[in-house]
ZAMARGU-4260 file (C-alpha; in steps of 0.2 Angstrom, whole numbers, plus 5000, padded with zeros to 4 digits):
<rodrens>
0) 4999/5000/5000 | 5006/5016/4996 | 5011/5028/5011 | 5006/5049/5013 | 5020/5056/5023
5) 5014/5073/5031 | 5026/5084/5040 | 5014/5097/5049 | 5013/5106/5063 | 4996/5110/5073
10) 5001/5130/5076 | 5001/5129/5057 | 4990/5129/5045 | 5000/5123/5029 | 5011/5106/5028
15) 5023/5097/5016 | 5019/5082/5010 | 5025/5065/4999 | 5018/5049/4992 | 5030/5034/4994
20) 5025/5018/4984 | 5026/5000/4992 | 5043/4998/4990 | 5047/5015/4999 | 5051/5026/4982
25) 5045/5042/4980 | 5028/5045/4969 | 5028/5062/4961 | 5036/5079/4968 | 5036/5085/4987
30) 5021/5096/4991 | 5027/5111/5000 | 5016/5124/5009 | 4999/5117/5004 | 4983/5115/5015
35) 4975/5101/5024 | 4960/5102/5013 | 4971/5099/4997 | 4978/5082/5004 | 4977/5069/4990
40) 4963/5056/4995 | 4964/5038/4991 | 4968/5022/5001 | 4985/5026/5008 | 4993/5023/5025
45) 4995/5041/5033 | 5011/5044/5042 | 5013/5062/5053 | 5028/5068/5054 | 5026/5076/5071
50) 5035/5091/5075 | 5050/5085/5086 | 5050/5100/5097 | 5033/5093/5104 | 5038/5076/5107
55) 5052/5076/5119 | 5063/5061/5118 | 5066/5055/5136 | 5073/5039/5146 | 5073/5032/5165
60) 5079/5017/5174 | 5062/5009/5183 | 5061/4993/5193 | 5046/4986/5184 | 5041/4976/5170
65) 5028/4975/5157 | 5024/4988/5146 | 5008/4992/5155 | 5015/4995/5172 | 5030/5006/5164
70) 5017/5016/5157 | 5008/5019/5174 | 5025/5025/5181 | 5034/5034/5169 | 5024/5050/5174
75) 5032/5048/5192 | 5046/5045/5189 | 5050/5059/5177 | 5037/5073/5185 | 5052/5083/5191
80) 5059/5086/5173 | 5043/5095/5168 | 5033/5110/5173 | 5019/5102/5167 | 5006/5093/5179
85) 5008/5075/5174 | 4991/5073/5172 | 4992/5084/5157 | 5005/5075/5149 | 5005/5059/5139
90) 5020/5045/5138 | 5021/5035/5122 | 5034/5021/5126 | 5047/5014/5113 | 5052/4997/5113
95) 5065/4991/5127 | 5080/4981/5129 | 5080/4970/5144 | 5094/4981/5157 | 5093/4996/5147
100) 5086/5013/5153 | 5066/5014/5148 | 5065/5025/5131 | 5049/5037/5129 | 5041/5053/5122
105) 5032/5065/5132 | 5019/5075/5122 | 5005/5089/5127 | 4991/5075/5129 | 4979/5091/5123
110) 4988/5098/5108 | 4991/5078/5101 | 4974/5076/5103 | 4968/5091/5093 | 4981/5089/5081
115) 4976/5071/5077 | 4956/5077/5077 | 4962/5091/5064 | 4969/5078/5053 | 4956/5067/5052
120) 4943/5082/5048 | 4953/5082/5033 | 4949/5064/5027 | 4969/5061/5034 | 4968/5046/5048
125) 4986/5043/5053 | 4990/5024/5056 | 5007/5030/5061 | 5014/5045/5071 | 5033/5049/5072
130) 5043/5061/5080 | 5052/5072/5063 | 5070/5067/5071 | 5065/5049/5069 | 5062/5052/5051
135) 5081/5053/5048 | 5091/5038/5043 | 5102/5030/5055 | 5114/5015/5058 | 5121/5007/5073
140) 5136/5017/5080 | 5133/5034/5073 | 5121/5049/5074 | 5113/5058/5061 | 5111/5077/5058
145) 5102/5087/5046 | 5101/5105/5044 | 5088/5112/5035 | 5077/5128/5036 | 5084/5137/5051
150) 5080/5119/5061 | 5093/5106/5066 | 5087/5089/5067 | 5098/5075/5077 | 5093/5057/5079
155) 5106/5049/5093 | 5098/5030/5091 | 5086/5020/5085 | 5073/5029/5094 | 5081/5045/5103
160) 5083/5062/5096 | 5077/5081/5096 | 5072/5095/5084 | 5079/5112/5087 | 5081/5128/5080
165) 5098/5128/5072 | 5108/5141/5084 | 5103/5131/5099 | 5104/5115/5093 | 5122/5115/5087
170) 5127/5120/5106 | 5113/5106/5113 | 5122/5094/5100 | 5140/5099/5106 | 5133/5097/5126
175) 5125/5080/5123 | 5142/5074/5114 | 5155/5082/5126 | 5144/5074/5139 | 5148/5055/5135
180) 5162/5045/5139 | 5174/5040/5125 | 5168/5023/5123 | 5150/5030/5122 | 5152/5043/5109
185) 5147/5039/5091 | 5159/5032/5080 | 5153/5044/5065 | 5142/5060/5064 | 5131/5060/5049
190) 5129/5077/5042 | 5115/5082/5027 | 5115/5099/5025 | 5096/5104/5016 | 5090/5122/5015
195) 5097/5137/5022 | 5100/5144/5035 | 5111/5130/5042 | 5116/5139/5058 | 5134/5140/5063
200) 5143/5120/5063 | 5153/5117/5075 | 5170/5107/5077 | 5167/5090/5084 | 5175/5074/5083
205) 5167/5062/5070 | 5155/5075/5063 | 5157/5074/5044 | 5165/5090/5036 | 5158/5088/5021
210) 5138/5088/5023 | 5130/5078/5011 | 5118/5091/4999 | 5098/5086/5000 | 5091/5101/4994
215) 5073/5094/4998 | 5077/5094/5018 | 5067/5083/5028 | 5054/5074/5018 | 5070/5071/5003
220) 5079/5059/5016 | 5062/5049/5023 | 5063/5036/5008 | 5079/5032/5015 | 5074/5032/5033
225) 5060/5021/5031 | 5066/5008/5021 | 5084/5009/5032 | 5083/5006/5051 | 5067/5011/5055
230) 5062/5016/5073 | 5053/5005/5085 | 5041/5018/5089 | 5023/5022/5087 | 5015/5038/5097
235) 4998/5031/5094 | 4996/5022/5110 | 4984/5020/5124 | 4971/5031/5123 | 4976/5036/5106
240) 4976/5019/5100 | 4968/5017/5084 | 4950/5011/5085 | 4937/5004/5074 | 4924/5014/5072
245) 4908/5002/5081 | 4893/5012/5075 | 4890/4999/5061 | 4889/4986/5075 | 4875/4997/5084
250) 4860/4983/5081 | 4856/4970/5092 | 4874/4967/5099 | 4879/4985/5105 | 4870/4984/5122
255) 4878/4967/5127 | 4896/4971/5120 | 4895/4986/5128 | 4890/4981/5147 | 4902/4967/5144
260) 4917/4978/5139 | 4914/4987/5155 | 4915/4973/5164 | 4930/4967/5156 | 4938/4985/5159
265) 4933/4984/5178 | 4941/4968/5178 | 4957/4972/5172 | 4958/4987/5181 | 4955/4979/5196
270) 4968/4965/5193 | 4982/4981/5193 | 4974/4988/5208 | 4989/4979/5219 | 5004/4985/5207
275) 4995/5003/5207 | 4996/5005/5225 | 5014/4999/5226 | 5016/5012/5214 | 5006/5025/5226
280) 4994/5028/5214 | 4977/5021/5220 | 4969/5036/5221 | 4971/5040/5201 | 4967/5022/5198
285) 4949/5025/5208 | 4946/5039/5201 | 4948/5032/5183 | 4938/5018/5187 | 4921/5027/5194
290) 4922/5037/5180 | 4920/5023/5169 | 4906/5015/5181 | 4895/5032/5179 | 4898/5031/5161
295) 4889/5015/5159 | 4876/5017/5174 | 4874/5036/5177 | 4866/5039/5191 | 4871/5022/5201
300) 4880/5025/5218 | 4897/5020/5217 | 4901/5007/5231 | 4918/5000/5227 | 4926/4990/5213
305) 4919/4975/5219 | 4902/4982/5220 | 4903/4990/5204 | 4906/4976/5196 | 4891/4965/5204
310) 4880/4981/5201 | 4883/4978/5180 | 4880/4960/5182 | 4863/4962/5189 | 4859/4974/5177
315) 4864/4965/5163 | 4854/4950/5171 | 4838/4962/5172 | 4840/4969/5155 | 4839/4952/5148
320) 4821/4948/5156 | 4813/4964/5151 | 4801/4967/5136 | 4808/4982/5135 | 4823/4977/5128
325) 4816/4977/5111 | 4813/4994/5112 | 4831/4999/5117 | 4837/4989/5102 | 4823/4999/5091
330) 4831/5015/5096 | 4850/5011/5094 | 4843/5003/5076 | 4836/5021/5072 | 4852/5030/5078
335) 4861/5015/5066 | 4852/5020/5054 | 4852/5040/5055 | 4870/5040/5047 | 4879/5046/5062
340) 4896/5047/5050 | 4902/5062/5059 | 4894/5060/5076 | 4904/5050/5089 | 4893/5041/5105
345) 4903/5043/5119 | 4892/5033/5131 | 4874/5029/5133 | 4860/5025/5147 | 4843/5015/5145
350) 4831/5015/5160 | 4811/5016/5159 | 4808/5017/5139 | 4820/5031/5139 | 4837/5028/5127
355) 4851/5044/5133 | 4866/5045/5122 | 4880/5055/5126 | 4889/5061/5109 | 4902/5073/5103
360) 4898/5081/5086 | 4907/5093/5075 | 4895/5107/5077 | 4876/5110/5084 | 4871/5108/5065
365) 4875/5089/5064 | 4867/5087/5082 | 4852/5092/5077 | 4853/5083/5059 | 4854/5067/5069
370) 4839/5073/5081 | 4829/5075/5065 | 4835/5059/5057 | 4830/5049/5072 | 4812/5056/5074
375) 4810/5053/5056 | 4810/5033/5060 | 4797/5036/5075 | 4807/5037/5090 | 4805/5054/5098
380) 4820/5063/5098 | 4825/5079/5108 | 4842/5087/5112 | 4843/5090/5130 | 4860/5099/5132
385) 4873/5105/5119 | 4891/5110/5125 | 4905/5120/5115 | 4921/5112/5115 | 4938/5115/5106
390) 4934/5099/5095 | 4917/5101/5093 | 4901/5101/5102 | 4899/5089/5119 | 4877/5084/5116
395) 4864/5074/5127 | 4850/5065/5114 | 4835/5058/5125 | 4828/5045/5112 | 4809/5037/5118
400) 4797/5025/5107 | 4783/5033/5099 | 4771/5033/5113 | 4784/5034/5126 | 4780/5026/5145
405) 4789/5013/5154 | 4794/4995/5148
</rodrens>
């Protein structure tokens, strides 16, 4: 499958992009300064080169094993390195080797989410996200440096590096190099020269004095990078992991599937509770469990993890024996038939013949279109709330079968 590689900074409206064929060869010219609405369509794998200034490469030595445990421990192990609250950051793990420090990337959670949302709004749903400095070619035992259009991109390993403005970047590069012992230093620093300006190139041991010219800059070296020692990195992890849309499956299986997912979630988080307590993060886990519980059963009283699981099982058993379950399926079927491709259903609850949906839509007009489409199928639908957010509108829809009343 072809790849659409996009170099784009969320704060700017324009982006650079190129297309690679299935063998990694470039197709056509590089497009520069294009708007997101001009991105080419078609069935291609989208790769977003996130600005390296927004994906800080970090490492830490942790006494725990397993990706889930490492992911939970990183914010607490690294919190002193950041001015931000750890809750505002998202940490993506690179592959780790036994006995070596954990390599990860720190991103601002909200900014990253907004960038993904904007790309998806323009039909470019990334299947892979990399820091731009990992789009440089690299081989073991060396560093790769690209100076391009006033920026310095440095790849120090398979999954490590940084991006900075050239003037400051060369100073940081020298400091990192001189901080290493002789046997830890790279045997070679490969230097690639892109577009002007380049900044003051220092005299470092192993730094090539005759840089390779690549007039097309960062995107000009991408084909070599993705075909060579590709980084074992994927920033789409955890809450940003790719998910398939479940709207087409709304019809008969959604109620049972959603409740079962809640039971599994509670079971999994309960299983990890003992480790979280050892890591002094029990308060955070409790808050997450309560949020999931109230999302599945709005209005229900929280009485601890074991009681939450019992409550969900009881509701499932009651729901299986109620004649009103056909009303639930009818309401969900109406939502599925309404064509909700632009609307994301976040949670729902069903009581006494009334289905309440918590949804997210691009705007109020789209939310009202959903209400009208559902009402046209014999289901009485009303919008009870519509709150504007940075990425759209969070709304509450109330659905009742024709005639209303309790089941």
